C-alpha positions as CSV (number, residue, x, y, z in Angstrom):
1,M,0.0,0.0,0.0
2,N,1.3,3.5,-0.8
3,T,0.2,6.5,1.1
4,T,1.3,10.0,2.0
5,V,2.2,11.2,5.5
6,T,2.4,14.9,6.2
7,R,4.6,16.4,8.9
8,E,5.3,20.0,10.0
9,I,9.1,20.3,10.5
10,E,11.1,23.1,12.0
11,F,14.5,23.5,10.2
12,T,17.4,25.5,11.5
13,I,19.3,27.4,8.9
14,T,23.0,27.9,9.6
15,N,25.3,29.2,6.8
16,G,23.0,27.9,4.2
17,T,22.8,24.4,5.8
18,L,19.5,23.0,7.0
19,S,19.3,20.9,10.1
20,V,16.7,19.4,12.3
21,K,17.4,18.9,16.1
22,G,21.1,19.5,15.4
23,E,21.3,16.8,12.6
24,V,22.3,18.2,9.2
25,I,20.0,17.1,6.4
26,R,21.5,15.6,3.1
27,P,21.3,18.1,0.2
28,E,19.4,15.4,-1.9
29,V,16.7,15.3,0.7
30,I,16.5,19.1,1.0
31,E,16.3,19.4,-2.8
32,A,13.5,16.8,-2.9
33,M,11.5,18.8,-0.4
34,C,11.3,21.8,-2.8
35,L,11.5,24.2,0.0
36,D,10.9,27.9,-0.6
37,I,13.4,29.6,1.7
38,T,13.0,33.3,2.0
39,D,15.5,36.0,3.1
40,E,13.4,36.4,6.2
41,D,13.8,32.7,7.0
42,R,17.5,33.0,6.5
43,A,17.6,36.1,8.8
44,H,15.7,34.3,11.6
45,G,17.7,31.1,11.0
46,V,14.4,29.1,11.2
47,L,12.1,27.6,8.6
48,L,8.8,25.9,9.4
49,A,7.6,23.7,6.5
50,E,4.9,21.1,5.9
51,I,6.4,18.2,4.1
52,D,4.6,15.2,2.4
53,F,6.4,11.9,2.6
54,D,5.6,8.9,0.4
55,V,5.2,5.8,2.5
56,E,5.1,2.3,1.1
57,A,3.9,-0.3,3.6
58,D,3.0,-4.0,3.6
59,I,-0.2,-4.3,5.6
60,R,-1.8,-7.6,6.6
61,A,-5.3,-7.5,7.9
62,G,-6.1,-8.6,11.4
63,R,-8.8,-11.0,12.3
64,P,-11.2,-10.8,15.2
65,G,-11.1,-13.7,17.6
66,R,-13.9,-16.2,18.2
67,Y,-14.9,-16.6,21.8
68,W,-18.1,-18.7,21.5
69,G,-19.0,-22.2,20.6
70,A,-16.9,-25.3,21.3
71,P,-13.5,-24.6,22.9
72,E,-11.7,-26.2,19.9
73,D,-13.4,-23.7,17.6
74,C,-12.3,-20.6,19.6
75,Y,-9.2,-18.5,18.9
76,P,-7.9,-15.1,20.0
77,D,-7.8,-11.8,18.1
78,E,-5.0,-11.5,15.5
79,P,-3.9,-7.9,15.2
80,A,-3.1,-6.3,11.9
81,E,0.6,-6.3,10.9
82,V,2.3,-3.3,9.4
83,E,5.8,-3.3,7.9
84,I,7.1,0.0,6.6
85,L,9.0,-0.9,3.4
86,R,10.1,2.5,2.2
87,V,9.8,6.2,3.0
88,S,10.8,8.7,0.4
89,L,10.5,12.2,-0.9
90,G,10.0,11.9,-4.6
91,P,12.9,9.9,-6.0
92,V,15.0,10.2,-2.7
93,E,14.7,7.3,-0.3
94,L,15.2,8.2,3.4
95,T,17.6,6.4,5.6
96,A,16.3,4.9,8.9
97,Q,17.9,7.8,10.8
98,E,16.3,10.4,8.5
99,E,13.0,8.7,8.8
100,A,13.1,8.8,12.6
101,L,14.4,12.4,12.6
102,L,11.9,13.8,10.1
103,L,8.8,11.7,10.6
104,G,9.0,10.3,14.1
105,E,6.5,7.6,14.7
106,I,4.2,6.7,11.8
107,D,0.7,6.0,13.1
108,E,0.3,2.4,12.1
109,N,-3.3,2.3,13.2
110,A,-4.1,5.1,10.7
111,L,-2.3,3.1,7.9
112,V,-4.4,0.0,8.8
113,A,-7.6,2.0,8.8
114,E,-6.8,3.5,5.4
115,A,-6.0,0.0,4.0
116,E,-9.2,-1.5,5.5
117,E,-11.2,1.3,3.9
118,A,-9.5,0.6,0.5
119,W,-10.2,-3.1,0.9
120,A,-13.9,-2.4,1.7
121,D,-14.2,-0.1,-1.3
122,A,-12.6,-2.8,-3.5
123,R,-15.0,-5.5,-2.2
124,A,-18.0,-3.2,-2.8
125,E,-16.9,-2.5,-6.3
126,A,-16.4,-6.2,-7.0
127,M,-19.9,-6.9,-5.7
128,Y,-21.3,-4.2,-7.9
129,D,-19.5,-5.5,-10.9
130,R,-20.9,-9.0,-10.4
131,Y,-24.4,-7.8,-10.9
């Protein structure tokens, strides 16, 4: 599943170099962000920007448990599983360190909800196409 995650990030500008929390950002990443840095931003040394990250994730649906009937037919809930495969800005793939620095935690529950909605839409469309 591919989705977009948006974050507001505060960059520090020092001698034309951008950093976040003291970590210098690679020029390729800065270029991919297409930031519009004004003279005022440079004068203050701070830039606040909203950045869209492309997230590719493998999501396996969970399954509700069964707690009724014969004991041999019962089983516990199985939670959904999310594996983040790739985070990028256009053609530039982020390293794990950059991902943690710029994105922080990705809300896996939101990714699962988005995937479940897409699956439900696909099922409804398939049912519509059958008739």
